[in-house]
N, C-alpha and C positions, 0 to 999 in steps of 0.2 A: 317908585309911580307908576301910576298907573294913569293911562295915554289912547286915548279916543284912535280904534284902527279907525286910521287913515290918518294920523296926523304923529305921524311920529316920526322922531326924527328934526320935527320942525319947534320952533322954540326953543329954550334955556331946560329944561331939564337936563338933558346932557350933559349940561355944564355942571348947571346945577350939585347933580352927580359926581360929574369929577372930581367935584374941588370938593364934596364933603372927604373923598375918596383919597384922597391927598393929602388931603387935613385930616387926616386919620394911623395913616402911614406914619408918616414926621410924627405923631406924640405921642402914638400907642404904639405896646407888643403882648405880643400873644405868650398869654405866661402858666397854660395848660388845653388841652385840647379832654375836651368832655366828651360824656359819650353819647349823648344823644341828637340825634340825627333833625333837622326842623326844615322840611321840606324838600327834603330830598339832597340838604347839605349841613355840615356837617356845627356842631356851635363848637364853638373856640372864644377862655378866659382873657377879654382884654386888659391889660391895662397900665394905664395913662403914667406913659417919663418922668422922674421926678427929673426936676436938673438943680 
């Protein structure tokens, strides 16, 4: 999410991102590495854990 200069750490953006990351870690598992890199970050294939 983009945040205007001077407004970082103010508002609910950090909490929204933290909640989304926690949800993803709880529900998804890493299935495979992909050879692609996007903006310096390696891409990975994730799968929804079905119980």
